[in-house]
C-alpha positions, 0 to 999 in steps of 0.5 A, a space after each residue: 429048887 436046887 439044893 445049893 440054894 439052901 446053902 446060905 441059910 445053912 451057913 447062917 444057921 450053922 454059925 448061930 448054932 456054933 455060938 450056942 454050942 460054944 457057950 456050954 463047952 470048954 475053951 479048947 472045944 469051943 475053938 474046935 467047933 468055931 474053926 470047923 464050922 467056919 471052914 465048912 461055911 467057906 466051902 458052902 459059900 464057895 459052892 454057892 458063889 460058883 453056881 450063882 455065877 454060872 447062872 448069872 442071876 439072883 434068887 430068893 430064899 423064903 424063910 418059912 411058908 409065907 411069901 412076900 410081903 409077909 414073909 422074910 427073905 434072903 436074896 442071893 446074887 453074884 455080888 452077895 455070894 462072892 462077898 459072903 465067900 470072900 468074907 468067910 475066907 478072911 474070917 477063917 484065915 484070921 481066926 486061924 492066925 490067932 488061934 493060939 493067942 486069942 485067949 492067951 490073956 483071958 481065963 480058961 472060962 472066958 475062952 469059950 465066951 470069945 468064940 461065942 462072939 466070933 461065931 456071932 460075928 460071922 453069923 451077923 455078917 452073913 445076914 447083912 450080906 443076904 438079907 432082903 428085909 430091912 427090919 432083919 438088917 437092923 436086928 443083926 446090925 445090933 447083934 453084930 455090934 454086941 458081938 464086936 464089943 464082946 470080942 474086945 471086952 473079953 480081953 479083961 483089960 481096963 483099956 479094952 473095956 474103955 475101948 469097948 464103951 467108946 465103941 458101944 456108945 458111937 455104934 448105938 448112935 448110929 443104930 439109933 439113926 438107922 432105926 429112925 430112918 427105918 421107921 420113917 420109911 416104913 411109915 410112908 411105904 408100909 413095907 420092909 422087904 427091899 424090892 417093895 420098898 424100892 418100888 414104892 419109894 421110887 413111885 412116891 419120889 417121882 410123884 413128888 410125894 414126900 419129897 422133903 422126907 425121902 432125903 432125910 431118910 436117906 441121910 439117916 441111913 447113911 449117917 448111921 452106917 458111916 458112924 458104925 463103919 468109922 468114917 471121919 469124923 466118927 473115927 475116935 473109937 477105931 484106934 482103941 478098939 482095934 488095938 485092944 482086941 485079940 489078934 484074930 479080933 483086930 483082923 476081923 474088926 478092921 477087915 470085915 465088921 466095918 465093911 459089912 456096914 458099907 456093903 449094907 449101904 451099897 445094898 440099900 443104894 441099889 435095892 431100896 433107895 434106887 441109883 437114880 435117887 442116890 446119884 442125884 442126892 447131895 449125900 454123895 458130895 458129903 461122902 466124897 468130901 469126908 472121904 477125902 478128909 479121912 484119907 489125909 487125916 488118918 495117914 497123918 495120925 498114923 505117921 505120929 504113932 509109936 505103937 505099931 497096932 495103933 499105927 495100923 488102926 489109924 491106917 484103917 481110918 484113912 482106908 475107910 475114907 478111900 471106900 467112901 470117896 469112891 462111893 461119893 464119886 457118884 458113878 457106877 465105876 466108883 462103886 466098883 472101885 469102892 467094893 474092890 477096895 473092901 475086899 483088898 483092904 480086908 485082906 491087907 489089913 487082916 494080914 497086917 494085924 495078924 503080922 503085927 501081933 507076931 512081931 510083938 510076941 517076938 519083942 516081949 509083948 511090946 508094940 512100941 517101935 523102939 522095942 520092935 527093932 529086929 522083930 522081923 529077924 526074930 519072927 521071919 513069917 511075921 516080918 514078911 507078912 507085915 512087909 507085904 501088907 505094907 507094900 500093898 497099903 502103899 500101892 506097889 504094883 503086883 499087890 492088891 492096894 495098887 489096883 485099888 488106887 488105880 481103880 479110884 483114879 480111873 473112877 475119878 476121871 469119869 467125874 471131871 468136877 472131882 478128878 483133880 482133887 481126887 488125884 491130888 488127895 490120892 497122891 498125898 495119901 499114898 506118899 504118907 502111906 509110904 512114909 509111915 509103913 516103910 518106917 515100920 518095915 525099916 524098924 522091924 529090920 534094924 539089927 539089934 546087938 545082944 538080942 536076947 528076945 525069943 527067935 521064931 524061925 520056921 518051926 512052931 506056930 504052924 497055924 500062924 505061918 499058914 495064915 500069913 502065907 494064905 493072906 500074902 497069897 490072897 494079896 497077890 491074887 487080888 493084885 495079879 487077877 484083878 480083871 476077873 474080880 472087877 468083872 464079878 463085881 460089875 456083874 454082881 452090881 448089874 443084877 443087884 437091883 433087879 428082880 430075882 427068881 423066887 
């Protein structure tokens, strides 16, 4: 076995080890460990992606010496490798962007606690991307939930604790539904590894056995994961959670954590449920409808916000709707469009949250629009970053968001019964995006007389500015070089449900 095939397992072990080491170190050393390990994971994940794409095939990494169906496995293909690479890049840049501010409002003793949570978030996302075992997926769904809660609770503010509690309740309900679905699935198949589950499930379905139970299992998995990712009407925890977290925490929760659950759902469609069964189920229509509702509802709620971080958080409700609308189109290109938007939104929303925090810091810590006037001049990098992120969310050409909306429009044309309503809702949502994001950009560039608030030019906060520049560059790359990325997604999806090399 080529040595690089060990790297996916190494990255998970590195992140888990970093979380344990951070627990016994002082805050500044925990910070160094976390940023170093996340940088190493970016490099290793990038190498795995290059090698996997060159081979254009997936492979299995056995955990231990027992083979299937008794052993545990990681599955690595083009899509998994690209997703792990992309997520690790976004994680690293998000961490860098808030590195000097993540523990600002916590005590020194709590700083290492926050970095433990960062490490666990990274490790759990990598497992959800790579795992080939359903029970392992469930375990790390729970670890991801606990780590996300810890990121927000470590802020030690009343609002953060309330937001954490709301998220924990909703997330545990989703986890419970997922576990019930997993229990039923194991009962009728006797399997936990995804390839064997798919084979047995397809045989049972097309033989007519368990014809009533299988749709229930699909529904339990789907509802559970939509609750954890925040699809309407399970969105209520999003504004409080995202706006209460640290700068890096907000970027990761919005840009990555919710997307990991969506990626797991897409894995289940191809590797467990089977595309034929999934596209034939009525769950796609339900996802399509609620995705459309989320696109409008999230945009309307963002429009009436007076807090910049809550506005960006409600925008995430709408963007989650975009992804599920694409999945609900029940076509392969709809899945491609949804996956592209996972990466596009991850980059753009992380940029917006990091930039919004910079604008707030230059306005005496206020996040109210009335106090943010002129903040684009006071913090030049944050103003540019927020403007670029806003243009992307609106769907201006050359930016990632434009390609996402173009993909969704093209995908809708392949489903004539859904074309008109999709295009209408896309147009309305885009118009609403333009109203509230351009309003925010106008506010931050509205001059203020006798402005005594601290001005941040091109010196100082170097890591923050590097993060802003990196996210801006990624946004342009996704907007300009979208065709190669869509090709990678198509290649990855095409082998997602095939038997890998052991």
